[in-house]
C-alpha positions in Angstrom: -9.6 -4.3 -17.9 -6.2 -5.9 -17.0 -7.8 -9.4 -17.4 -9.4 -8.3 -20.7 -6.1 -7.0 -22.1 -4.3 -10.2 -21.1 -7.0 -12.3 -22.8 -7.0 -10.1 -25.8 -3.2 -10.3 -26.1 -3.4 -14.1 -26.1 -6.2 -14.2 -28.7 -4.4 -11.6 -30.8 -1.2 -13.7 -31.0 -3.1 -16.5 -32.7 -5.1 -14.2 -35.0 -4.4 -12.9 -38.4 -5.0 -9.3 -37.2 -2.2 -6.8 -37.1 -2.0 -3.0 -36.8 -5.1 -1.0 -37.3 -7.5 -4.0 -37.8 -6.3 -5.3 -34.4 -6.9 -2.0 -32.8 -10.4 -1.9 -34.3 -11.1 -5.4 -32.9 -9.9 -4.3 -29.5 -12.1 -1.2 -29.5 -15.2 -3.3 -30.5 -14.6 -5.8 -27.7 -13.7 -3.4 -24.8 -15.8 -1.9 -22.1 -18.1 0.8 -23.5 -17.4 3.5 -20.9 -13.6 3.1 -21.2 -13.9 3.0 -25.0 -15.9 6.3 -25.0 -13.3 7.9 -22.8 -10.5 6.8 -25.1 -12.3 8.0 -28.2 -12.9 11.4 -26.6 -9.2 12.2 -25.8 -7.4 14.7 -28.0 -4.6 12.3 -28.8 -5.7 8.8 -29.2 -3.2 6.0 -28.7 -1.4 5.1 -31.9 -0.1 1.6 -31.3 -1.7 -1.5 -29.9 0.5 -1.4 -26.9 -0.6 2.2 -26.3 -4.2 1.2 -26.5 -3.6 -1.6 -23.9 -1.8 0.8 -21.6 -4.3 3.7 -21.8 -7.3 1.4 -21.4 -5.7 -0.2 -18.3 -4.8 3.1 -16.9 -8.3 4.6 -17.4 -9.8 1.6 -15.7 -7.4 1.8 -12.8 -8.1 5.5 -12.4 -11.8 4.9 -12.5 -11.6 2.2 -9.8 -9.5 4.5 -7.6 -11.9 7.4 -8.0 -14.8 5.1 -7.0 -12.9 4.0 -3.9 -12.2 7.6 -3.0 -15.9 8.6 -3.5 -16.9 5.7 -1.3 -14.5 6.7 1.4 -15.7 10.3 1.3 -19.4 9.1 1.4 -18.7 7.0 4.4 -17.0 9.9 6.2 -20.0 12.1 5.5 -22.4 9.5 6.8 -20.3 9.0 9.9 -20.2 12.7 10.5 -24.0 12.9 10.3 -24.4 9.9 12.5 -22.3 11.3 15.3 -24.6 14.2 16.3 -27.6 11.9 16.3 -25.9 9.5 18.7 -25.0 12.4 21.0 -28.6 13.7 20.9 -29.9 10.2 21.9 -27.5 10.0 24.8 -28.7 13.4 26.0 -32.3 12.4 25.9 -31.5 9.2 27.9 -29.8 11.3 30.6 
């Protein structure tokens, strides 16, 4: 999302869009999942800068939650693998 926002800012500077039409263009071009989340919040961003900030923050939070889920999944898998390894060792003895 950070790259998208940077590219959109550059394109917006050279466009004739300002205010609400610029926000509408941003919403049309952005990632569908993030757009859905932004549209579902009680208080939507009011300015273009707020849209940039909220979209970037949502994307960052989503990425961090994915990393956490992956870390927890790996821990669970390692926890399950450990007893199996012990069982195999016992059989060999």
